[in-house]
N, C-alpha and C positions, 0 to 999 in steps of 0.2 A: 214311144218312150224315148226315142233318140238313139243315135249311134255314138260310140266312143272308140277312140284309138286305144288299143290295149297293150300295155307292157306286161307280158306273161313271164314271170320270174320263177325260175326253178333252181337257182344257184344258192339258196339258203340250205346249208348242210345240217339242218336240225336233226339231232339223233337222240331220242329219249333213252333214258337209262332203264334197265330191266327192273321188274318188281321183285323185291326180296321177301317182304313180310307184310301182313295186314292184321288188323283187329277191328271188330265191329262193336260199337257202343249201342246196345239195344235201347237204352232209355232215351238217348238223344238221336238215335237213328243216323249216326255218322260213322263213316268208315275211314280209318287212318291206315295209310299204307306207306311203307318205306321202300325207297329205291336203292339200287346198288351204289349210286353216287352219294348216298346219305341224305337225299331230299325226302322230306315228309309232306304228304298231301292228305287233306281231309275233304271227303265228299259228303255232302248233305243228301241223304237218300230220301228225305221228306220233300226236298225241293228239286225234283227232276234230276237227281244224281249230279247235282252241280258241284264242281270243284271249288269248295268254299274257301279254303286256305292252303297256302303253300309255304313251307318253311325251307329255305334253301339249304343245300348240303354244305359240307365242310370236308376238306381233304384229309383232315386228321380224325374225323368222326365217321365211323361206319355204323350202319343200322342193321343188326342181325335179327332183332326181335322188337316188337312194339306191343304195348299193353295199355289199355284204358283202366283207370281206377276212378269210377264215377265220372266227373268232368275233367279229370287230370290225365295227361298223356306222358307215358314213360317209354324210353327206348334203351336198349343195351347193344353193345357192339364189340368188335374184336380189339378195340383200344382198351378194353377192360373197364369201361366206365358205364354207369347208369346215369341217364340224362332225363330230367324233367323239362317240359317245354312251357313257355309262356305263350298261350294261344291268343292273347290279345296283341302282344308286340311281335309275334311270329319269330321267336328266337329261343335258344336254350335258356332256361331259367337258372339251372345249375347242373353241374356234373359231379358225380361221386365215384371215386375209384373203389372197386370191390376187392382189390388186392388178391385176385385169384387167376390173373392172366386174362386172356380173351374170354369174353362172355358169349355163349352160344344161344342162350334161351332165357326168357324171363316170363314169369307167370304170377298172377295175383289170386289170392284166395277169394271165395265167394263173399266173405264178410267185408272185403275191402280194407283189411287191417294190415296185411303183410304182403311183401313181394318176395319171391324166391328166384334166384338166378343160378344158372348152371355154368360152371367155369371150366377152363382148360385144365386146371390142376386137379380136377376130380371132386371139387368141393361144391356143395350146395349152400348158398348163403342166404339167410333170412334178414330182411330189412323191415323195420316197423314203419308204417306210413303215418306221418304226423301231418297236421294241417298245412304247414308251410314247407316241409321237406321230408326226407326219409332218413332213418337212422339204423345203422348196422346193429343187429341184435345178437345173432350167433350163427355158427356153422352146424350143419348136420354132419354125420360121420363122413369123413373124406374117403373117397374110393379111388381105385386105380383106373386111370383113363378119363378122358374128358366127358362132361355131361352135356349132351346135345339136345335134350328135350325134357320138359317138365310139365306136369299137370297135377293140380290140386283135386282132392276129393271135396265134394260140396260141404262136408262137415268141417273142413279146415284142419283135420287131425292127421291126414295122410297125404303123402306126395309120391307120385310115380315118376321115376327118372329113367329116360332112355339113354343108353351108353353104347359102347362097343361090345357087341355080342351078348348083351344082357339088358334086362330091365330090373330095377330095384324099387321096392316099396319101402318108404321111410315113415316111421312114426315121428310126427312133428314134435311132440312133447319131449320124448326121450332123445330124439336125434339119431336113433339107431335104425339100421335097415332090418326090416322084419322078413322080407322075402327076396330071393334072388332068382329070377326067371331067365334061363338061357335061351337065346334065340338061335334057331337053326340057320346055318350059313347058306342053305339052299342046295342047288345042284352040285354035282361032283366037281365041276370045273371051278366052282367058287369056294371050295373048301379051304384053300390056302389064303383066302382074303377075309379080312375082318368084316363082320356084318354091322353096318351102322344103323342104329335105331333112330331114324330121322324125327319121328313124331310119336307122342303118346297122348291118350285121352283117358281120363279117369272118370267113369260114370258113377252115378249115385248108387247103383246096385253092386258096387265093388267089382265091376267089370273094367278091365283095361284093354284099350285098343291100341295097337302099335303098327307102324309102317316102317319098312327098312330098305336097305340098299340091294337086297336080293329079290325085290319085286313082290314081297309078301305083305298081306294085311292079316294080322293075327289077333285073335280075341282070347284074353286071359281071364282066369278067375283069380282075382287078387286076394280073396279071403283064404284060398287054399294054396295059392302060388303055382297054379298049374295051367297048361294050355288047353283052351276049350275048342278052338277051331282055327284053321289056316286057309287063306284064300290067296292063290297066286294070280295077281292081276297084271303083271308086267314082266318082261324079260330084263328090265333095267330098274332103276331106283323108283320107289314110291316116296315122294319128297314132302308131301303136305297132307294135312288131315283137318277136318272140321266136323263138329257134331252139332246136330240141331238142338234147339233149346229144350224140347220135350224128350230128347234122347231116343227118338224113334227111328232116326236115320243118321247116317254120316256119309261124307264124301271124301275121297282121296284123290290126289293129283300125282301124276307120274312124270318122269323125264321124257316120255314120248309125246307129251302134250295132251294126254287124255285125262278126263275126270270121271271117276267111277263112283256111283251111288250104291250104298248098302242100306237095306231097311230091315227092321226087326219084325218078322212076319211069322205066322203060324205055319208049321210044317205041313199040316193037313188042313184043308178048308174047314173052318169051324172048330178046329182042335185047340187045345190049351197050350201045348208045347210050342215055343217060338224059338227062332234062330235067326242069325244075321244072314241075309240073302242078298246077293248081288243083283240089282234090279235095272240099272241104267248105266250106259257108257256114252260120254260125250267126247268130242275132240275140238275144244274151242281154241286150242293153241297149237303152235308148230314146234315149240321148244319146252323146256322144263316148266312145269307148273309149281312154282315155289311157294305160293300162298293161296289159301282158301278161306272162305267164310260162308256158312249156311245161315241165311237170314230169314228163315220162315218160309217164304214162297219162292225163294230164288237162291242160286249158288253164285257167289262172287269169286272169280279166279284171276290170278295174275302170275306172270313169270318172265322168263328171259326175252320173250318176243315183245315186251314193253306194253302191251295193251291190257286194259282192265275190262273183263267180260262179266256182265250180269246176265245170267241165264235163268229164266223162270222154271220152276218145277210145276208143271201143269197139273199134276195130281193134287197139289196143295193150293191151287188157285180156284177161288169160287166164281169170281167175275173177271172176265178179260178186260183189261184197260191198258193205258199207256205204261203203267208201272209194271205190267206183267208180260212184257215182250223183251226180246233179246236186245241188249245194249252192249256196244263195243266202244270204249273210250280210248282213242289213239293219241289225241293232242291235248295240250293244256287248255283250260278254259280262260285263258288270259293271253294278251298279245305279247309276242316275243319280237315283233317287228315295229319299228318306228319310222315314219316317213317325213322327210323334209320336202313339203309340197312345192315350195318356191324354187328350191335348188335341184330337184330331181334326184334326191339321194335317199338311200335306205340304210337303216341301222339294224343289224341282226344281233340278237342277244344269245350268247352261249353261257354255260355255267361259269367258265373261267376266262372268257374273252368276249370282245365285241368286234364286229366287222362293219366297216362303212363302205358302201357300194354306190357308185354313180351309174344311173340308168343310161343306156345307150339305145341304139336302133338295131332292128333285126336285119339280118342279111337276106336279101331277096324279098319275097312276098310273105314270108312267114311272120307269125305274130310273137314268136319267142324273142324275149328281150336279151340283148347282149349287155352285160354289166362289167364295170371295171372295179375291182376291189382296190379302193384307195388306201385304206388303212386297216391293219390288223392290230387290235389294241388288247394286249394281255394286261393283267394286273397282278400286283403283288399281294400276297396274303392267302390264307387257307379258306376263307369264306367264299361261297359262290355268290354270283350276282343275283340280286333279288328283283331289281327293276332298272330300266334305262330309258332314255329319251334323247332325240335330236331335235333341235329347233327348226321351225319352218324355213328359215333362211339358210340352214345348213352351217351356221357359224358357231353353234354351241352344242356341246354334248355333255350329258350327265349320266352317272350311274351310281347305284348304291348297293352295299352289302348290309348285313345285319349289324356291322360294327363301324362302317365308315361310308362317306359320300364323297365323290369326286366330280369336279366340273372341268371341262376342257374347252379351249378355244380352237376352232377349226378355221384355217385359211384355205379358201377354195379358189385356186387358180387353175393352171393346167394340171397340177397335182395337189392333193390335200396335205397340208402340214398341220400338226397338232401340237398344242402346248398346254400344259396343266395350269389351271388357275391356282396360284400359290396360297392365297389367304381367303378362306371362306368364313362366313359368320359362324359363331360357336353353336348356334341352334341347329346347324346342319350336321348332325351326328350320323343319322341314317334315315332312310325313307322307305315307305311301303309302295309309294307310287310317285312318279315324276311326270311333269308336263310343262310345256312352254306356252307363253302367250302367242297370239297370232303374229304380232310384230317382233317377236323374239327378244323383247326387252325385259321380260320377267320369267323367272323360274318358279314353279309351284312344286313344293315338296310336302307330301303327306307323311306326317310323323306319328309319334305315339299318341294315344288317347284321342284319335280322330282329329288332331290338330293339322292345319295346313299352313306352312310357312311361305310367305311371298318374298322373293329375292329379286332385287333390281340388278340387272346385268349391264355392264358398260365396259369399255376398253380398259379403264383404269382400275375398277374395283367391282366386287360383288357386295351389295349392301342389303342387309335385312330390313325390309319395310314394315312387315306386320305379321302377326300370327293369328289366324282365325281359329276359334274354339267353338264347337257346337253347343248350342244352348241346352241340349238334352243331357249333356255330361257324358255321352257315350264314350266308351273306351275301345270299341271295336275298330279294327284297322280299316283305313280308307283304301279301296281298291280301284276306284274310278275317279278321274278328274276330267272336267270339260270346261274350257274357257270360251267365251263368246268372241266373235271376230272383231267387234268394236272395242274389246278390252275392258268392258264394264263389268261383266258377270263371270263368276266362277262357281261351278257346281261340283260338289264332292259327295260321293256315295260310299258308305261303309258296309261292312259285313252284317251289321245289325239291321239292314234294309232301310236305313235312313239316308235321305238325300238332302243336303243343306246347300243353300244358295247364298253366295256372298257378293257384296258390292265392292268391286275393286277400286272404284273412284273414291268412295267414302270410307273404305277400309273398315266395314262393319257388316255383321250378318244381315241378310235381307229377308229370308223366309225359309221355311222347311216344307218340302213336298209331303203331302199326306202319306203315311207309311203304308206300303203294300206288303203283304205277307211273304212274297217271293223276292229273292235277292236280285238286284239289278245286275245285268251282265254287260250292257253296253248303253252308252248315252252320248248325246251331242246337242249343242245349242245351234239353232238355225241362224245362218249368217245375216238374215234380214229381219225376221220377225222376233228374234231372241226367244223363241219358244224352246223349251227343253224337251227333247224326245228321249224316252227311256224304254228299254226292252228288258224284261225280267226273265229269270230262269225258266218259268213256265210259259214263256214266249208271248205273254201279254204285252201290248204296246200302249204307252201312255204319252200324251203331249200336254205339257204344263206351261201356261203363260207366266213368265217370270215377272213381267210388268204388272199384270192384273192379279197375280198370286192365286190362280185357280186353273183348273183343267180347261182346255180349249173345247170348243163345240165339236171338233172332229174327234177328240179323245172321248167325249161323252157319247158320241154316236157309236164309236167302237165298242164301248162297254155296254151300251144298250142293245146293239144288234149282235154283238159277239163276233169272234173271229172264226174262220173256217176250221173244221176239225183236222184237216190235213196239215194245216199250219201249226196247230196246237200239239199235234202228235209228232212233230219233227224230233229227230234223235239227238241233235247237238245244239247247244245254246248259241244265240247270236252274240258275236264278240266285237262287232264294230258297226258304227253308224256314220254315214257320210251323206252330204246333201248335194243335189244336182244344181250347179250354178246357172244352168240354162232355164230351169223351171223351178220356181219357188215352191210348187206343190208336190215336188217329188223328193224322196230320200231313198237311200240304199242301205240294206242290211245284209250281213253275210254270216253264215255258220260254216261248218267244215265242208259241207257237200253242196252248197249253192250260194248264189247271191240273188237278192230280190229287190226290185224297184217298186216302191209303193207310191201310187199317185193319189193324193188326198182329194182331188177333184172328181174322182170316179167313185161309183158305188162300191160298197164292200161286198165280197162274195158270201152267199149263204151256203149252207151245207148241201143244198139241192143242186147248185150249179157246178160246172166243171172248174176245178181249181187250176190245174195245169192246162191252160187253154190256148197257148201260143200257136200250136200247130192248127188248131181249129180256126182261130182268127185269120190265119194266113189264107185259108181256103174260102173265106167269105168276102163279099163285096164290101166296099167302104161303108155303105149305109148299114148293112147288117152287122158289121164289125162294131159299130158304136153301141148297138143294143146288147151285144154279148160281152162287151169289155167290162172288166172289173179292176179294182185298185191294185191287185197283186200280180206282178209279172215276174216269174221265176226263171232263173237261168242255171241249169245244172251242167253246163258245158265244162266248167272249171271245178274240179274235184280236189279234195284234201287241201282246203284253203287255210293258210295261216294269216293272211292279211288281204284286204281289198280296200283301196282308197283312191281318191281323185287328186291329181296334181293341179297346179294353178293353170296349166295350159289345157285343162279339161280332158286330159287323157287318163285312162284307168290303169291302176297298178294292181296286178293280181299275183300274189306270192303263193306258190304251191309247194307242197312236199309230198310227192307220190309215195304211197305205202310200199310200193315195190322197191323204191330206193332205200327205204329204211330196212326192209327185209333182206336186201342184198348185203347189208353191212352187219347182219347178225352172224354169230358163229354157226357152224354147221349143226343141224339138229341130229338127234339120235337116229341112225339109219334103221329103217324098218324093212323087213322082208316083205316084198309085194309079189302078188301072183304073177307067175311067168317071168320073173326077173332073177 
């Protein structure tokens, strides 16, 4: 397969933000989660848990609670505003001040007609949901102390509200509180501290479940306003709660990193009387479990340790499959690293800044790369960076937020100097994705409604050449761009699984790749054959001839013979494609835990053969090696990959972010007493 000089980069200080809240849309099978920095992420659970969309955060907007209403997404935060999002343009659609101070919680009724928000001033405000916006309707009776959690009864006539030291049940029609249920503060040492009711859930049989800061899970009879049972699950806070759709079980998350499941079971085998029983305890996290969702056959959890964990509930699984195994999502399913192949430079994207590094050489015989940070580029404004790119020659840099786009000129001598391009074409308001042509003479900016703007770059000006629009009329955002080395073709993939190919010489659409049901996660155009290589979220690989407008023979063979099950069952999506300049039949793919060299001249592995066979091949003779070799060669030496690509000098750049480095920057977890300590 060949040998490569490796630049092993570990100086990208990427630090994900903790998970604050989440909401699962059962109809669309999509999970929306909010992070502490205000970023919203949407995962498609139908498509291998792929991170489908990301809405960047904003310094002035916090996300304390998130809520789906049909296909619409709402958040509320400590800035006192309710925000609805435009999921096609990946930006806030509008914000509405609730005039109740910071908002701690938001909930929608089962009918999808009203939102309720709990505010700092003790008010619960109802908003009517209209087709294009929401409208304030009225307040329920104002109480003393902040409202921290809300839950609607399925009838839409009652609301349970968690507050300090108590839970109140409200009649929605009259607006009055019908019951006040006092929460015990717990052990004697906690008597002087207020008990915070972090979460409540209102079940259809008028049962209310609550979790609080004294470590208790309590079950209440809301019809009578009395306590039914108490379960002590932690010595610290129980922060999150999620109930299954059939209300037969629920899970809670603690500040110790544990998730506890309760089920509604008979007290005696075969008996009629049932009670809530603690059945399972997991420890998927090291820190606070701030958000939970129970999605039928699995529990989804997230917290301060930044990872999203999907844990199957084996007692609810009928058939074991890829969807029913443990998944941990640590890194974004998009690239935060851009490489200037000709200049040997890297661009690292952070939420509020960019870093430009120049690659160096290792000291001694090690392969770790020494880099020089040439420029630290902060930016003005509250919006976080949504995308960025550096040109192959290292002479241009561009980045975008949801409200603006900036282009800079880089001068690369002994040191890098930077100057902002003052006048940009008016069409460059913002972009979902940015890319440069191979000769660095053009900038491609993916804008709203799947449009792609082509900008000519020169020392004197930036000129708008053309705007490509998809023939399908799709409004889904473009998330992948790939330009051919000869400057003739441009491929654009959007979140609607469409891939459009444009002719840059004639400035008109060329063709559309047949739509495949899984979203593309990585693609690239071969430098000599101009074939488009695509990898999808379900890890299927396709090769499409742009000139002939059809799939290649190799692609048809892959679909006919199928890919190895160990490849299809990999845990993370492929995020980058690069081609071997020494061998036109080889290309490289990478995900979080490996990179793979695929040789199209070799036979595909079937499920009977050994997939990870490098060690076996080394022990065979040259003649035997040929009969056992197959197209896939996996390398798992480099873990926690954020980027892998080739420079023009044919050296390999590997950007890693070890999980131990991320864990070392987290705050200290709750200390637990361990045996013999």
